[in-house]
C-alpha positions in Angstrom: 0.1 0.0 0.0 1.2 3.5 -0.9 2.4 5.6 2.1 1.4 9.1 2.4 3.9 11.9 3.3 2.6 15.0 5.1 4.4 18.3 5.8 3.3 21.5 7.3 3.7 24.6 5.1 4.6 28.0 6.6 2.4 30.7 4.8 4.0 34.0 4.0 2.4 37.5 3.7 3.9 37.5 0.2 1.7 34.5 -0.8 -1.5 36.6 -0.5 -3.4 38.3 -3.3 -5.4 41.4 -3.2 -8.3 39.5 -1.7 -6.3 38.4 1.4 -6.0 34.8 0.6 -3.4 32.8 -1.1 -3.0 33.3 -4.7 -4.0 30.5 -6.7 -0.7 30.1 -8.5 1.2 29.8 -5.1 -0.6 26.5 -4.5 1.8 25.1 -7.1 4.8 26.2 -5.1 3.2 24.3 -2.0 2.9 21.2 -4.1 6.7 21.6 -5.1 7.9 22.1 -1.5 6.0 18.9 -0.2 7.3 17.0 -3.4 11.0 18.0 -2.7 10.5 17.1 1.1 9.2 13.7 -0.1 12.2 13.1 -2.4 14.7 14.5 -0.1 16.2 11.2 0.9 17.3 10.4 -2.8 16.8 13.6 -4.8 20.5 14.5 -4.7 21.6 10.9 -5.7 19.4 11.0 -8.7 20.4 14.4 -9.6 24.2 13.5 -9.4 23.3 10.7 -11.9 21.6 13.3 -14.1 18.2 11.7 -13.6 15.6 14.4 -13.2 11.8 14.1 -12.1 10.1 16.6 -14.4 6.5 17.9 -14.2 4.7 16.8 -17.3 1.1 17.5 -16.0 -0.2 19.7 -13.0 -3.8 20.2 -12.0 -5.4 21.8 -8.8 -9.0 21.7 -7.7 -9.6 24.7 -5.3 -12.0 24.1 -2.4 -11.6 26.7 0.3 -9.4 29.8 0.3 -6.4 29.6 2.3 -6.0 32.6 4.7 -2.7 33.9 6.4 -3.6 32.6 9.8 -4.7 29.1 8.6 -2.8 25.9 9.3 -1.6 24.2 6.1 -0.5 20.6 5.6 0.2 19.3 2.3 -0.2 15.4 2.2 1.4 13.5 -0.8 0.8 9.9 -2.1 2.2 8.1 -5.0 -0.9 7.0 -6.8 0.5 5.6 -10.1 3.7 4.3 -11.5 4.1 3.7 -15.0 7.3 2.7 -17.1 8.8 6.2 -17.2 6.3 8.2 -15.3 4.3 8.3 -12.0 1.5 10.4 -10.3 1.4 12.2 -7.2 -1.8 13.1 -5.5 -1.9 15.9 -3.0 -4.3 16.9 -0.3 -4.0 20.6 1.0 -5.7 20.7 4.4 -5.6 22.0 7.8 -5.1 18.7 9.7 -8.8 18.5 10.8 -11.9 19.0 8.7 -11.0 21.5 6.3 -9.8 20.7 2.6 -8.3 23.7 0.8 -7.5 21.7 -2.4 -6.7 18.6 -4.1 -4.1 18.4 -6.8 -2.1 15.9 -8.9 1.0 16.0 -11.0 2.3 13.4 -13.5 6.0 13.2 -13.3 8.5 11.9 -15.9 11.8 10.5 -15.2 14.6 12.0 -17.6 18.1 11.5 -18.2 19.4 14.9 -18.7 22.6 13.5 -20.3 21.0 11.5 -23.0 17.9 13.6 -23.2 15.4 10.6 -22.9 12.8 9.5 -20.6 13.9 6.6 -18.5 12.4 3.9 -16.1 11.1 5.1 -12.9 14.0 4.4 -10.4 13.3 1.8 -7.4 13.4 4.4 -4.9 10.3 6.0 -6.3 8.6 2.6 -7.3 8.9 1.4 -3.5 6.8 4.6 -2.4 3.8 3.4 -4.5 3.8 -0.2 -3.1 
């Protein structure tokens, strides 16, 4: 069974828009922060081998606005693993009953030396089991 990784996100005043809530584009920065924390254990090793995990597709369904004083947690789960790509599912929430958004990304594993998609490494495959 796939594991879920959760991390708190610190909100910054600069994340807010004119309406006083987190700007919609900033949500994607929160997804990236959670993804990097999830990959932290092996990200440097893959990068040294010139294996990158690139965002091929990203989408977000906004449920409730996030305000500056809100608690924000992003939970990430590997939901699909293909040959050269995998999907991540995100839940942006307050740790209780509020869901601010749900999102997903399709990631492609890419050999930056040869400039080709490559098989999903075992370190990522093991997260989806």
